[in-house]
C-alpha positions as CSV (number, residue, x, y, z in Angstrom):
1,M,-7.4,-15.8,14.5
2,H,-7.9,-19.6,15.0
3,G,-11.2,-18.9,16.7
4,A,-12.4,-16.9,13.7
5,V,-11.4,-19.7,11.3
6,R,-13.3,-22.3,13.4
7,S,-16.4,-20.1,13.6
8,T,-16.3,-19.7,9.8
9,C,-16.0,-23.4,9.2
10,C,-18.9,-24.2,11.6
11,L,-21.0,-21.5,10.0
12,S,-20.3,-22.9,6.6
13,R,-21.5,-26.4,7.7
14,V,-24.7,-25.0,9.1
15,V,-25.4,-23.0,6.0
16,T,-24.8,-26.1,3.9
17,A,-27.2,-28.2,6.0
18,C,-29.9,-25.4,5.9
19,T,-29.5,-25.1,2.1
20,A,-30.0,-28.9,1.7
21,G,-33.0,-28.8,3.9
22,L,-34.6,-26.0,1.9
23,V,-34.1,-27.9,-1.3
24,I,-35.7,-31.1,0.1
25,C,-38.6,-29.1,1.5
26,A,-39.2,-27.5,-1.9
27,F,-39.1,-30.9,-3.6
28,V,-41.5,-32.6,-1.2
29,S,-44.1,-29.9,-0.6
30,G,-44.2,-28.6,-4.2
31,C,-43.2,-25.0,-3.3
32,S,-42.7,-22.7,-6.2
33,A,-39.2,-22.7,-7.7
34,A,-39.0,-18.9,-7.5
35,V,-39.7,-18.8,-3.7
36,D,-37.1,-21.6,-3.1
37,R,-34.4,-19.8,-5.1
38,V,-34.9,-16.6,-3.1
39,A,-34.8,-18.4,0.2
40,I,-31.6,-20.2,-0.8
41,E,-29.9,-17.0,-2.0
42,D,-31.0,-15.2,1.3
43,A,-29.5,-18.0,3.4
44,Q,-26.2,-17.8,1.5
45,T,-26.1,-14.0,1.8
46,A,-26.7,-14.2,5.5
47,A,-23.8,-16.7,5.9
48,R,-21.5,-14.4,4.0
49,V,-22.5,-11.4,6.0
50,K,-22.1,-13.2,9.3
51,T,-18.7,-14.5,8.3
52,S,-17.6,-11.0,7.4
53,L,-18.7,-9.7,10.7
54,V,-17.0,-12.5,12.7
55,N,-13.7,-12.0,10.8
56,D,-13.7,-8.2,11.2
57,P,-11.1,-7.3,13.9
58,E,-13.3,-4.6,15.4
59,L,-16.6,-6.5,15.3
60,G,-15.7,-10.2,15.9
61,A,-16.6,-10.0,19.6
62,S,-19.9,-8.2,19.1
63,A,-23.3,-10.1,19.4
64,I,-24.9,-9.2,16.1
65,E,-27.9,-11.1,14.7
66,V,-28.2,-11.3,10.9
67,R,-31.4,-11.9,8.9
68,V,-31.8,-11.5,5.1
69,E,-35.1,-11.1,3.2
70,Y,-35.0,-10.6,-0.5
71,G,-31.5,-9.4,-0.3
72,I,-32.2,-6.9,2.5
73,V,-29.9,-7.5,5.4
74,Q,-31.4,-6.9,8.9
75,L,-28.9,-6.4,11.7
76,A,-29.9,-6.6,15.4
77,G,-28.1,-7.1,18.7
78,R,-26.0,-4.9,20.8
79,V,-22.7,-3.0,20.1
80,P,-20.7,-0.8,22.5
81,T,-20.5,2.4,20.3
82,Q,-22.2,4.0,17.4
83,T,-18.9,3.7,15.5
84,E,-19.2,-0.1,15.6
85,A,-22.8,0.1,14.5
86,D,-21.8,2.2,11.5
87,R,-18.9,-0.2,10.7
88,A,-21.2,-3.2,10.9
89,A,-23.5,-1.6,8.3
90,A,-20.6,-0.8,6.1
91,V,-19.2,-4.4,6.4
92,A,-22.6,-5.9,5.5
93,R,-23.1,-3.5,2.6
94,S,-19.7,-4.6,1.1
95,V,-20.8,-8.3,0.9
96,P,-21.9,-9.5,-2.6
97,G,-25.6,-10.0,-3.0
98,V,-26.6,-7.4,-0.4
99,Q,-29.2,-4.9,-1.8
100,G,-29.8,-2.9,1.4
101,V,-29.3,-2.7,5.1
102,E,-31.8,-2.3,7.9
103,L,-30.3,-1.4,11.3
104,A,-31.9,-2.4,14.6
105,L,-28.7,-2.4,16.7
106,Q,-28.8,-1.2,20.3
107,V,-25.8,1.0,21.3
108,G,-24.6,0.7,24.9
109,V,-25.6,-1.8,27.5
110,E,-29.4,-2.1,26.8
111,A,-30.9,-5.4,25.9
112,P,-30.7,-6.2,22.2
113,T,-33.6,-6.0,19.9
114,V,-34.9,-9.3,18.5
115,L,-35.9,-9.3,14.9
116,P,-39.3,-10.8,13.8
117,D,-39.2,-13.9,11.7
118,A,-38.5,-12.7,8.2
119,R,-40.1,-15.8,6.6
120,A,-43.3,-15.3,8.6
121,R,-43.6,-11.8,7.1
122,S,-43.0,-13.1,3.6
123,R,-45.7,-15.8,4.0
124,A,-48.2,-13.1,5.2
125,A,-47.6,-11.0,2.1
126,P,-47.9,-12.0,-1.6
127,T,-44.7,-13.6,-2.9
128,D,-44.4,-10.9,-5.6
129,N,-44.6,-8.2,-3.1
130,V,-40.8,-7.7,-2.8
131,P,-39.9,-5.3,0.1
132,E,-38.6,-1.9,-0.9
133,I,-34.9,-1.6,-0.9
134,V,-33.7,0.6,1.9
135,P,-31.2,3.3,0.7
136,T,-27.8,2.9,2.2
137,D,-26.2,6.1,1.0
138,N,-25.7,7.4,4.5
139,V,-23.7,4.3,5.6
140,P,-20.0,5.2,5.7
141,E,-17.6,3.3,3.4
142,I,-14.6,1.6,5.0
143,E,-11.8,3.7,3.8
144,G,-8.6,1.9,2.8
145,D,-5.1,3.1,3.3
146,P,-3.6,5.2,0.6
147,D,-1.1,3.0,-1.2
148,L,-0.6,4.2,-4.8
149,L,1.9,7.0,-4.5
150,A,4.2,8.3,-1.7
151,V,6.7,11.2,-2.2
152,G,9.3,12.6,0.2
153,V,12.9,13.6,0.8
154,S,15.9,11.7,2.1
155,V,19.4,12.5,3.4
156,G,22.1,10.3,1.9
157,L,25.7,9.5,2.7
158,S,27.9,8.5,-0.3
159,H,31.2,6.8,-0.3
160,P,32.9,6.8,-3.8
161,R,35.2,4.0,-4.7
162,S,37.7,6.2,-6.5
163,P,40.4,7.6,-4.2
164,A,40.1,11.0,-6.0
165,L,36.5,11.4,-4.7
166,E,35.7,12.1,-1.1
167,T,32.6,11.1,1.0
168,R,29.9,13.8,1.1
169,V,26.3,14.1,2.4
170,A,23.5,14.9,-0.1
171,I,19.7,15.4,-0.1
172,S,17.6,13.7,-2.8
173,P,13.9,13.0,-3.4
174,V,12.3,9.6,-2.6
175,I,9.2,8.1,-4.4
176,K,7.3,4.9,-3.7
177,L,4.8,3.4,-6.3
178,G,2.2,1.0,-5.2
179,S,2.3,-1.5,-2.2
180,G,1.8,-5.1,-1.3
181,E,3.9,-8.1,-2.0
182,G,5.3,-9.2,-5.4
183,L,7.0,-7.7,-8.4
184,G,6.6,-4.0,-9.0
185,V,8.0,-0.8,-10.5
186,A,11.0,0.8,-8.7
187,V,12.1,4.5,-9.0
188,G,15.6,5.5,-7.9
189,F,17.3,8.9,-7.5
190,D,20.3,8.3,-5.2
191,W,21.7,11.8,-5.8
192,F,25.1,12.4,-4.4
193,Q,28.0,14.8,-4.4
194,A,31.7,14.4,-3.9
195,E,34.8,16.5,-3.6
196,V,37.5,15.8,-6.3
197,Q,41.0,17.2,-6.7
198,L,42.5,16.4,-10.1
199,A,46.1,17.2,-10.9
200,T,48.8,15.4,-12.8
201,S,51.4,18.0,-11.7
202,G,51.3,21.0,-9.4
203,P,48.3,22.2,-7.4
204,A,44.7,21.7,-8.5
205,A,41.4,23.4,-7.7
206,M,39.2,21.7,-5.2
207,T,36.0,20.9,-7.1
208,R,32.6,19.5,-6.1
209,I,30.8,17.1,-8.5
210,H,27.0,16.8,-8.3
211,V,25.6,13.6,-9.7
212,K,21.8,13.4,-10.0
213,P,20.6,10.1,-11.6
214,I,17.0,9.4,-12.5
215,M,16.4,5.7,-12.7
216,V,13.6,3.2,-13.2
217,G,13.5,-0.5,-12.9
218,L,12.0,-3.5,-11.0
219,S,11.6,-4.4,-7.4
220,Y,10.2,-7.4,-5.5
221,T,8.4,-6.4,-2.2
222,L,8.2,-8.6,0.9
223,D,5.4,-7.2,3.1
224,S,4.9,-7.9,6.8
225,N,2.2,-5.9,8.5
226,R,3.6,-2.3,8.9
227,V,7.1,-3.1,7.4
228,S,8.1,-3.9,3.8
229,L,11.4,-4.8,2.2
230,S,12.1,-4.3,-1.5
231,P,15.3,-5.3,-3.2
232,S,15.6,-3.6,-6.6
233,I,17.6,-3.0,-9.7
234,V,17.2,0.3,-11.6
235,A,18.9,2.1,-14.5
236,G,18.7,5.5,-16.1
237,Y,20.5,8.7,-16.9
238,A,22.6,10.9,-14.5
239,F,22.6,14.7,-14.9
240,N,25.9,15.9,-13.7
241,S,27.4,19.3,-12.8
242,L,30.4,20.7,-10.9
243,S,31.3,23.7,-8.9
244,V,34.8,24.9,-8.0
245,T,35.1,25.5,-4.3
246,D,38.7,26.6,-4.1
247,R,40.5,28.0,-7.1
248,G,43.7,29.6,-5.7
249,A,46.8,29.5,-7.7
250,V,46.3,26.2,-9.5
251,A,47.7,24.4,-12.5
252,T,44.6,22.2,-13.1
253,L,41.1,23.6,-13.2
254,P,38.0,21.3,-13.9
255,V,35.7,23.0,-16.4
256,E,32.7,20.7,-16.9
257,V,31.5,17.1,-16.4
258,D,29.5,15.2,-19.0
259,N,26.2,13.5,-18.2
260,S,26.4,9.8,-17.9
261,L,24.4,6.5,-17.8
262,A,23.8,5.1,-14.3
263,W,22.5,1.9,-12.8
264,R,22.1,0.7,-9.2
265,I,21.4,-2.5,-7.2
266,G,20.1,-2.0,-3.8
267,A,17.3,-2.5,-1.3
268,S,14.7,-0.3,0.4
269,A,12.8,-0.8,3.7
270,W,9.6,1.1,4.5
271,F,8.2,1.5,8.0
272,D,4.6,2.8,8.4
273,M,4.6,5.5,11.1
274,S,1.0,6.4,10.5
275,R,-1.7,6.0,7.9
276,R,-0.1,8.7,5.7
277,L,3.6,9.0,6.9
278,A,6.3,6.4,6.2
279,L,10.0,6.1,7.1
280,N,12.3,4.9,4.3
281,V,15.8,3.4,4.8
282,S,17.6,2.4,1.7
283,G,21.1,1.4,0.5
284,G,22.8,0.3,-2.6
285,Y,25.7,0.5,-5.0
286,L,25.5,3.0,-7.8
287,M,27.7,2.7,-10.9
288,T,28.3,5.6,-13.3
289,P,31.3,6.6,-15.4
290,L,32.3,10.3,-15.0
291,R,34.1,12.2,-17.8
292,L,35.5,15.6,-16.9
293,T,36.9,18.4,-19.0
294,V,40.0,19.9,-17.3
295,L,42.0,23.0,-18.1
296,E,45.6,22.0,-17.6
297,D,48.5,24.2,-18.7
298,S,46.3,26.2,-20.9
299,S,44.9,23.1,-22.7
300,L,41.6,21.3,-22.4
301,V,42.0,17.7,-21.4
302,K,39.4,15.0,-20.9
303,Q,39.8,12.9,-17.8
304,N,37.8,9.8,-16.8
305,Q,36.8,9.1,-13.2
306,R,35.0,6.1,-11.8
307,G,31.8,7.3,-10.2
308,D,31.0,4.0,-8.5
309,T,29.6,4.9,-5.1
310,A,28.1,3.1,-2.1
311,I,25.1,5.1,-0.9
312,A,22.8,4.9,2.2
313,H,19.7,7.1,2.5
314,V,17.2,7.8,5.3
315,G,14.0,9.8,4.6
316,L,10.4,10.4,5.1
317,A,7.6,10.1,2.6
318,Y,3.9,11.2,2.6
319,R,1.3,9.1,0.9
320,L,-0.7,11.2,-1.5
321,F,-3.3,8.6,-2.5
């Protein structure tokens, strides 16, 4: 990395000196302003292309010669494989100011091809005879990693704070929006279920409560190569339901549970397993008030339960695009 930075700095100094020399030559010899402008722009474009090639992690060690004439980049030299030749063309094409790419790269161990002097060719032809732009439609684009949306599923373990609720394992969806460092949008589900037994007197039916919050909020992402960490705070609405797992001869029977507001503070870590697949590990503290309707001694009674729950999830997500 330090070598690439030093190469870039040295190259910038050479380009600055060459540009100053061209300007002085134009002033002394009375060359036309149009020709000088083209020469200066071509020199600057060549410097940018060479810098991009040197800084590319796959091409930095390759001996590639760069010439530019009227915006047309000419690449010569030697590369080990055709894949690197195609990548060199793609990198050159992505540089601002490049209108086309001519390839004269040798693949393998053969001696590199030396390009003719581009300025000599321009002097032999009329200055208004601009070379035809070479089509570059067949040069492959450098495809970036998909980072806009990832969806998947996670397995979670919940530990409710209320002694009336028991720890259970649940499955919930997981979604990631965007990537990179900084402030962003966070989406939270953190679904969980818990066993609850409510009775003021006598036996009560064993009931399972299902809490399915859908929450949106803000996160701040810290990214390091293939790992990112995102603390977040989200809030939303929980869609709740219950199912009676053991009725028996009971005096207290839960009938329904109301939906509720929900909010959560937590953090999520993402580990890139491949270009498309990512592992997610998250944890947080979810707060939601639960209000149940209970049939007790032939009367319907409302009971409140604290649904505050510590949750940990592990899941996999697939990047769609």
